[in-house]
C-alpha positions in Angstrom: 101.1 82.6 124.8 99.2 83.8 127.8 100.4 80.9 130.0 103.9 82.6 129.7 102.4 85.9 130.9 100.3 84.7 133.8 101.4 82.2 136.4 99.1 81.2 138.1 96.4 81.4 135.5 92.8 80.4 136.2 90.9 81.3 133.0 87.4 82.7 133.2 84.6 82.8 130.7 86.1 83.0 127.2 84.8 84.5 124.0 84.1 82.8 120.7 85.4 84.0 117.4 81.8 84.8 116.4 81.4 87.0 119.5 84.7 88.8 118.8 83.5 89.4 115.2 80.2 90.8 116.4 81.9 93.2 118.8 84.3 94.3 116.1 81.4 95.1 113.9 79.5 97.0 116.6 82.6 99.0 117.6 83.5 99.8 114.0 87.2 98.9 114.2 89.3 95.8 114.1 90.2 94.1 117.4 93.9 93.5 117.9 95.2 89.9 117.7 96.7 90.1 121.2 93.3 91.0 122.6 91.5 88.4 120.5 94.0 85.7 121.8 93.4 87.0 125.4 89.6 86.7 125.0 89.8 83.2 123.5 92.4 81.9 126.1 91.9 83.5 129.5 88.6 85.5 129.1 86.9 87.6 131.8 88.7 88.1 135.1 91.4 90.0 137.0 94.8 90.3 135.3 97.9 91.0 137.3 95.7 91.5 140.3 94.8 94.9 139.0 93.3 95.0 135.4 89.8 94.0 134.2 89.8 93.6 130.5 86.3 93.6 129.0 85.5 90.6 126.7 82.6 90.0 124.4 79.9 88.6 126.7 76.2 88.4 127.2 76.7 90.1 130.6 77.0 94.0 130.4 79.3 94.0 133.4 82.0 92.2 131.4 81.0 92.9 127.8 83.5 94.8 125.6 80.9 96.9 123.7 78.8 97.8 126.8 81.9 98.7 128.9 83.5 100.7 126.0 80.4 102.7 125.7 79.9 103.1 129.4 83.4 104.3 130.0 83.3 106.8 127.1 80.0 108.2 128.1 80.9 108.4 131.8 84.1 110.4 130.9 82.2 112.7 128.5 79.6 113.3 131.2 82.2 114.3 133.8 84.2 116.5 131.4 81.2 117.8 129.5 80.8 120.9 131.6 84.6 121.7 131.5 85.4 122.8 127.9 88.8 124.0 129.2 89.9 120.5 130.3 93.2 119.4 129.0 94.7 115.9 129.2 98.3 115.6 130.2 99.4 113.1 127.6 102.8 111.4 127.9 104.8 111.6 124.7 104.4 113.8 121.6 100.9 113.1 120.4 98.1 114.7 122.5 95.5 113.5 119.9 95.8 109.9 121.2 92.8 110.5 123.4 90.7 111.4 120.4 91.2 107.9 119.0 90.5 106.1 122.3 88.8 102.7 122.1 88.2 101.9 125.8 88.4 98.2 126.7 89.1 97.9 130.4 89.8 99.5 133.7 91.9 99.0 136.8 91.0 98.3 140.4 92.2 101.8 141.2 89.9 103.5 138.6 92.3 104.0 135.7 90.9 103.3 132.2 92.6 101.2 129.5 92.2 102.2 125.9 93.6 101.4 122.5 94.9 104.1 120.2 92.7 103.1 117.3 94.7 103.9 114.2 93.1 102.5 111.1 95.1 100.0 109.1 97.0 98.5 112.1 96.8 94.9 113.3 97.7 96.0 116.9 97.1 99.3 118.7 99.2 100.9 121.3 97.6 100.7 124.8 97.3 103.8 126.9 96.1 104.3 130.5 93.9 107.2 131.4 94.4 108.0 135.1 91.6 108.0 137.6 92.0 111.8 137.8 90.8 111.9 134.1 93.9 114.1 133.4 97.0 111.9 133.1 97.4 109.7 130.0 100.3 107.3 130.1 101.7 104.8 127.6 100.8 101.2 128.7 102.3 99.0 126.0 102.7 98.1 122.4 99.9 95.5 122.7 98.1 93.7 125.5 100.9 91.2 126.1 103.4 94.1 126.5 101.1 96.0 128.9 100.7 92.9 131.1 104.5 92.1 131.1 105.6 95.8 131.6 103.2 96.2 134.6 104.8 93.1 136.2 108.1 94.9 136.5 109.6 98.3 137.2 108.0 99.8 134.1 104.8 99.8 136.1 105.9 103.2 137.5 105.6 104.7 134.0 102.2 103.2 133.5 100.5 103.7 136.9 102.7 106.4 138.5 105.9 106.6 140.5 104.4 105.1 143.6 103.3 101.9 141.9 104.9 98.5 142.7 105.2 95.7 140.1 102.0 93.7 139.8 101.6 90.0 140.3 101.9 87.8 137.2 98.5 86.2 137.8 95.1 85.8 136.2 92.0 84.9 138.2 89.0 84.3 135.9 85.5 85.5 136.8 83.7 82.5 138.4 86.8 81.0 139.8 87.7 81.2 143.4 89.2 84.5 144.4 87.4 86.6 141.7 84.7 89.0 142.5 84.0 89.8 138.8 83.6 93.2 137.1 81.6 95.6 139.3 
């Protein structure tokens, strides 16, 4: 499936089914199948020249659980002293941020998160702006996010000034990849 989303595609370190299961247990919610397939097929790296999706890994810089906790704690630390802070959430459900399961970030500082609704096989993907205020719909699943960001829909995801992203994947450890930092 991912070979139809990314061309060229140079996979990085992939995750095993056991590592995905461990991450799922540590996070306390099921991991969507589109994400699991991403981790097993393309792994850690730079997607569309813009997104870094954390995958189960022994390295904290790329590990899903470590990155999820780091992002959540970092946002809480920044907003902790601002009780009046309000997120500008696209759509009609401002509580989406309360169910956020962070799993990645962009090169421009945006954060990717799932709307973790119990009982679903897939979670909608949302993007929290680098301003920590704007929350935009990214896609119905990980495949949808990547495909939508490769076309004009990217403006709704990353802002009106955004240009369609390249349909590429460069895995960590392959030429041209600097890894998560």
